[in-house]
N, C-alpha and C positions, 0 to 999 in steps of 0.2 A: 504494499502500499502508501501512499503518498502521504505522506504528517504534512498538516500548513498552519497547526497548533502552534503557538509561542514553550510550550511546554510538554509536549508529545501528549497531551488531553485526550485527542482524536485517537491516539493507540490503545491507551486504556480502555475508550470505550466502543472500539473497535471490538475488544476480545469479548466482552460482555455483550456486546447484540453480534455478532459476528453471521449470525444465521436469520436475519431479521432484512431483508432485501425491500420494504417501504416504511419506513418505523416515522417518528417522526419526532419534531424537536421546539423545543422555546429557548429561543437567543437573548437574554439581556442584555445590551450593550457590546452586539454583532460587528463594530464597526465594520468591517473590510468583509467582500460578499471571499477573499480568497486568502494574503498576508492576515498569518495569525487566529488563522481563521477554525476554529474547534467545527464546523457544519459542512464544512467545502467538502470535504470524502465523504459524508454521507449523503448530500445534495448531489453529488458529483458519481454514486451508487445508488439512487432512485428514490431514497428519503423526500421529506418533503416539510413546512413548517411554518413557525414566527420567528424573522429577526427585528428585534428591539432599537433603533437604533437612531437619536435625536440630534444627532449631523446632517443637515442639509447634504451636502457632499458626500457623505457617508451612506447614507439611505440613497441617494441618489445611483448609487456605482448599486448598491445592494437591487435597485427595483431593475436596472440592464442585467443585471450577473443570478438574480436569483426569479425568474418566470413563475416558478411553481409556487413559491414563498407566502406566506402575508406578510412585506414589508413596512411598519410602523415607524415613521419619524416623532416618537415620542417618546417621554421620561417614564419609570415606573416610580411609585415612591406612595409610603403611607396612604394619604388621600386623593383623590380624583384636585385636579385643577391647574395651577401653571406653576409654573418656578424660573427661577434667574440659574441657563446656563453655561458654566464659565467654558468656554470651546478654546480648548491648548491647541493650535494650530498644526497640522502635520505628525500629532500622534495620537494614540489610545486615552490620553490623559485626562480627557474632559471631563470635567465635573458639575453632579451639584452642592459641593461642600464647598463655603464659602473659603474658612481656614486653608486646608487642602491647597486651594487655588494661588490664595496668598502664598504657602513652602509654593508652586510650581515655579509664583513669578520670582523666588529669591534664589529658585536655581535657573535663573538666568530663562525660564520660558515666556510668553509672550500668551497671556489673558484676556479672553475678550468675553464680556458679559451679553445676554443672548434670554428674551421670555422663549419657554418650550412648553410647551402642554405635558398634564402629567397625567395616567393613569394607575388604578392597582391593578396587579399582580391576577389579580381574583376577578379584573374586569375583561381581561385580556385572556382568561385562557376563559369564561364563560361565553369569552364573543368568537373565539378562530382558533381552540384546543377543543381535539376529539376529546372522547373517552380514553384513551391508552394513549397517555406523551410518555414516548422513551426516556427520555433525559433532560432536562434544566439545567441553565447554565446562566449565572449569572455573575457578573463581572462590570458593575458597576461606579467605582474608581470612588472608593467608602462610604459609598450610601447602604451596603447589601445591608442592613439591617433594615434600613425603614422600610424594605422591598421586603426581605422574609419576612418580615415579624409580623408585619400583614397579610399575609398568603394564606388561606383554610388550606389547611394541610389534612386536615379530615375529608375536605370534597373534592379537593384537587390530590392527585397520589401520581407522581411522577416516579418512575423506574429510580430514575438517580438522578440527584440534584448534585451538581458540583459549583461550588462556589469562590469567588478570589481571594484569602483567607488573610495577607496580610496588606498593611496600608500602604497606601500608591508608595513606591519604588522605595519603599524600605522591605525587611525581612521579619517587620515586626508584626507579629499574629494579633489580628483582628475578628474573629472566630468566634470571641467572648461574646459579643454583642448577636449573633444570630444561633448561635450551635441549641444551645438550651432550647429556644422554640423549634428549631428541626428535632434534636432527638426523644422531646415529649411527644413528638405526634408522628411517632412510628417506624424513626428514619437510625439508625446506625453512621457515623462513620467508621470509612473502612481503610481511604488511602489520603496522605497525606503528597502533594509532592513538590512542597518549596513555596508554590505559588496559592494552590489549589485545595479543598479539603471537598472529597468524594464522599456522599452518601448515599447510601440505599436504602430503601424502601424494604422494613422487614419482612413484608411476605415474598419480595422476591431473594429468598436466600439464596439461589441458583445463580444468581449473578457473582455473588461473593470473589471466586473463584478468579475473577478478572482481574482482583488487587492486590493480586500475592506478591506480585515484582514490578520494578520500574519499567521501564522500558528498554526492551532488550534487542539482540541479535532476533533473537531466534521469533521476534515480530515481523520482520521482515520487511521492515518497512526502511521508506526514505524522505527524510526531508526534501521538503520543498525549496525549502532555500538554498538547500545544497542543487538542487539540480537545476535552477536559476544561474546560478553558480556556475558550473560547468559551462551549461549553454552560451555564457558570456565569455568562459574562458578555452569554450571553442573556436570562435568567433575571434577571439585576440591571435590565436595557437594561426589559423587562418590567415587575417591579417600580416601576421609574421612571417609568414612562409611565400606568405604574397611579397610582399617588401625585401625578404633574402634572394628571391628568383629572379625578382626587376633589377637590385642591383646585379646578379649574376648576369642579367642580358646586359647593360649599361659596361659591365666593365670590360666587354671585348672591343665595342670602340674606341671606349675611350683609351685601352691600350693602342690600340691600330695609331692615335693620331701621337703617342709616342717613337713612333719606328721614321725611318726612312723610306722613300719606296723600295729600297732593295734589303731592307728589312734589318738595317743595322740600328743597335739603340741608338737616341738620342744619348743629351745628356737626364742622368737621373738624381735628382736633388730628394730634400727632405720634403717638398709640395708632393713630389710625384707616389712619396712610401704612405704618405698619409691617405692620398686619396683613395690606394687600391685598402687602407685600412677600413677610410670612410662608406668605400660603397659597400664592400663585403660589411665589416664587423659591427655598420654604423658608429666607429667610433674611431678616434685619434689616436694614433700609434704611443706607445711610452717616450720616454724623452732616450733610454738609455738602448731602446730598441735599432733609432734611425740610424745613427753612425752605422752600427753593426750588420746593416742591410745596406748602408753607401759603399761601404767596404767589401762584401761580397760584390759588389755590381761590378766595381773597381780590378778588383782581382779579377773578373770575369768566372766565378762561381754561378751569379747568378745574371743572367744574358736580357733578361726580357719582364717587362712589367705581367708576362704570363709565368714566366718563373714563379716573383713570388708572390699568385696569386693562388698555384697550386699551394706553398707552401700552406696560407693562411689556410685554405679549403681543407687541411690536413690538420690541422690544430682541433685543441680538444672545444674549443671556447664555440671555433665556427658548427660543430657536429653538434654541439648542445642545444645549440640557435635550431638549426634548421630540422631536428631530429626531435623536436619537442613535440610529446605525445602527452594525452592525457595517466599513462602509466606510468611516466616518466616521470610526474610533475606531482604525483600524489604523494601524499608525504608519510612518512613513517608511523606507526602508531605514534600520539600523542604522549604515552606512557613511558615511553623512555625519555623525556624533558623533563626532566629535574635534577636539582643541587647536592651535590651532595662529597664529604670532607674524605668519604670512603668508598671501596668502589661496592655497589651495592649488589651488582650482578654476580659478580665474586664470592660474596659473602653469600647470596641465596643459595650458587655449587657446592659450597665447602660443604652446607646441612643438608643438600639430599643424599638422604641414603638409600645404599649402592644393593642391590641385587634385593630390592622389597616385592614378597610373594601378596598378587590379589589375596581380597578379601570375599568371600562370596557372601553377596547381601548389601558389600557398602563401596564405596569411592573411596580412595587409596591415594591421597598427595603426595607429596613430593620427599615431607619429611616423617611418613610412615602415619601422617592422623588417618583415621578409620571414621568415614562419614556415611551416618542415613541417608542417603536419598530420600528419606520422609521430612527432612526439613525444608526442603524446599522442594518436594512433586513435582511441578511445572519445569523446573530446569532441570535435575540430579535423576527423573528415574529413569528408569535404563540405563544407569552406567555404574551397576552393581555389576564389581566383580573388576573394575578399570583402575589400572595404576595411572595418575594425573604427573607428566612431565614436570619438574622446574618450570614454574609459568613467567617468563620473561617473556614477553614486557608483562604481562597479565592474563588471572586467568578468571571463574566468575564470578569473584568479590575482593580482590583485593592485586594492586600492580604492584610491580619493583618497590617504589619506593617507601609501600606501608612494608610489603614482607622487608626488607632492609634494614629499616628501622626495630624491627621487633628481633629481629636476630642481632643486630650491635648489640643492644639490652641486654640477649643473652648471653651473649660473650664477655662483655664488659663487668655479667655476676659475678659473687663467688662458687664458695664451696653449694651453695644455696642459692634456691634462684625461686623469686619470688614476683606473679604477677596479678594486679588487680585490672579487672575488666568493667567499666562501668557501661549498662546495658551489655550480658552477658551474651545474651539470647540462647542462642545451641552450645556457647561455650569455647566459638572459633579462635581466639586469640589466646585464650585459657590454653586448650590444647594446642595450639600449632605449636608457639614457646613452650610449653611444656614437655611438647616432644624431645624438641630441639635442645631442652636446658638438660632431660631426662640420655640421649642418647651422649650428652658428653662426660655422663657420669657425674652430673648434679645432683643434689636431693632435688624436691621443689614442695612450692606449696602456692595454690592455684585459688585465689580468689575471686566470684564473679558477683553483681550484683544485679539483679532481673526480676523487673516487674510484673511480667505474665508469668504465672503459674507453671500453665504448661511449656512453655519456653523453658523456665527452670528445670521438668522434669525431663527436658530431652536434655538440658546439660547434664543431667546428672546421670542422663544412663550413656550420654556419651561420653562420660569419665570412663564409668562402666567399661563398655567398649574397649576401651585406651589403656584402661587397663591398672589407670590409676585408683588407689585404695581411698578410703573414707577420709584416712591422716594428710592423704595429701591436697586434698582439695575441700573447698569451703564454698556454698552461694546463697547471697541474702534476699532470701525475698522482699524485696524493698526498692528505695530509689536514691538514685544518689546528687545527692546534694551539700551542701556546706551550713547547711543548718538544719535545727532541731524540728523535732513534731510528725508529723503525718501529711502525706500526699494523694491525689486524688488519681488512678488510675486506669483507660479501658476495658473490662471487659473482650476479649479476642471465641467469637464463634467458630473459629477452625484456628487454632496457632501455625498447623503448619505453614499456612499459606497468609497470615496478617501477620509482619514484621514491622515495624519500623515506631508502634506507639511511641505518643508522648503523654508526659506523666501533667498532672497540674499542680502547680506549688503555689502555696499563697492564699487558698484558696479559704474561705472565711467557714467553721464551723456549719452551720443553719445550712450553707448552700452546700456543705460537702455531706450531708444529710440528706438532702434530697438529690441527691446526686447516686450516692449510692441506691434507694429509692427504688430508683428507675429497673434496676437490676441491671446498669450497664456500668458500670463502676464501683473500684474497691478500695479502701484504704488501705493506705501502704506507709510503712514509718520508714521514712529516711537516715539514710546511714553515710556517716561522713569518712575523710580520708583518716582524718585524727582517729574516730575510733578504730577502724580495720589497725591503723599503724599501731595501735595500744595493745591489740590482740599478736598481731604478726610478726611488729619488727620493721626494719626498714625495707621498701618497698621497691625489685628494683626495674619493673615497668609499668607504668598504670596507663593505657589503654585508653583513651576517652572519643567516645563517638556518638555524643548527646543531642543531632539536631537539630542545632545552630545554636544551643546556648554556651557552649566550650569556653568563651571568650567568660562569663561571667562566672563559669566555675570555677577558674584555673584562678582568676580577677580575686575572689572570696577565699580562695582556700590555699593562696601563695604563701601562707606562713607553715605551712603544716605541711605542704610540697617540700617547700625547703630545707625542712626537715629533715623525712621520712620520704622523699622518691626519688630515687637516683636517677630516671628516665622515661619520659614522657614521651608516650606517640601520641598527636593530637590528629583527629577528621574534622577538619577546616569546611566549613557549610559556606563562606562568603570570600571575595578577594578582600572587602571589608575587614570581617573578624582576621583573617590573615595577619591584618596590617597592626592591626590593634594588641592581640597575642604576639608578634614581632616585638613591634614596641617596649608590652610592657615584659618580657619571657628577658629581653636582652637587657633592660635594666634591674633588674633581677640576681643576672648574672650567669642567668642557664648560655649557654653555646648551642647555637645551630647544627645541628650535624646533617640533614638530610631535608631534601622536600622539594615537594612538589607544586604548585597550585592545583585550586578548585577551577574548572575548564566548565564555562562557560557562555551561553549564548545571547546572539546581542539581539532587542527586541526597543521598540520605543518606547517602551515604557522603563528601559534601563538593562541592563545583565540580566541573565536566569541561568544560577548554577544545573548545570549536567552530572558533575562526576564531582565530590567534594575532592577534598587540596589533602594532603597530609605535612605533618610537622614532628622533627625528629627533632626532641633537645634534651641535651644532659647537663645533669647536676653539678657542674665544677665542684662545688662543694661537699659533695658525696663519691664522685668520681675525678678527681684530679687529674692532670696529665702526667 
């Protein structure tokens, strides 16, 4: 498939509705019929729906491109009437929220107010939506709560609701304003992609599997933006090849002018040599090259400009230009582009276990870790009995930078290796580093913190499968944070295909009790680094991957980290967070030993992270040179 959406939302929805040939959608904040469109893929599959877009230019584009759809030039709000729309030219940032518009102006955007008709979502559904609506998308730049909280979900039941859940141009969450209303009306939050939250109606639980994993290679999709870039690149290549061929054609008559009628060479000077370079390579010759070629002509080693041309035609520079193809310009995997003070690939190869024996019923990785495919059935099912090669540059869950940082911590540890994994899931990094340390003859103490009780059970089972005894590991059923008390954690319907759930911290007691009564949340104790250090002593590796909260955790826990943690591996969720962590850690005396920045896609609303970054930090207080 071709993905037109800005953050692969259509890929997730295609999983849910792959067998539906004539579906229906409602898109609040449609913006463009193609660019960053969540619905374009489905329209081209034969679906139809309602597009709501208050900007006149964009509404006209929708009317031209979406003849089957109902296209409404209105805004949606809590009640019908009119409102001031702050239009931000050339972007998808136009908003009804005056404060947000002021912030856009502060960021050098031009905002222009205009009056727009407002209708409620109830009125839109009543007038235009049939009985079955497959998905509702809401993206109205800060007004999502006003739209959704007035929506009668007992009457209208979209199967899936996806809502932009961060404040415009930030990673700051905004879902607390609308999620209680959605959840209270029989929906469960299934997936958060860093920008949107996806909710599935409880009566359509069969759709749950669609949210098991982020978009990945097995979804077999291409990005529309990439296809556009490739098309432009193809045009540019043809233009370049045409120019080079024209240059070759021009060379013959130009060279002829330099010859006497009898074919003898006229005087060759710098101008002649520069002319050859310009015609063939499109640039001037280097200063040191010119006298070299002049001497070759004087000594009769070159006789005509054609001889010089043949030398240039044989150069690697010319071959690189004339033979440019899509294959030769395609970049190697971006996971090779990381910064490090040590050889990351070498450390991975050093730890690779030789002569591994396949384990029936398990996938075995290069460290000898046996992995039950049931932890990720959509991705690992069918790989039972397989032995994975050294994952350079990456495998299904990590890349060189993350593997190398984790193994670096193992090598820097003493006779006993202690790892703490925050949000340990099935015990991934506890197991990987624990097996690596055990192979080196070290004693191990593996500690995990996990909020999902079924994931805790998976981790315990994985420890047993990999022959770790109960005195070698401990898993806290709780939430990692540098504060005392309790937190809320969502209950997963099927832990095997629901990963990445985030806790709710700082919720007042009354709201916590109300959330627990819904049956969709549980209360869990908060576990801090100081508590763990008091129990186990020095920590050789702390693995942190907590969905955008990494800076807050590190900054609030810095005293304990400096006292008790030798090495920290941080999964970063934005370039901004990466910069803040770097500034903090360097100021506190830590050394950055390996780093790969987060990958992001460019959008009008700002960059959207597609792959988390990695940072490996060495505590020089505990691990001096």
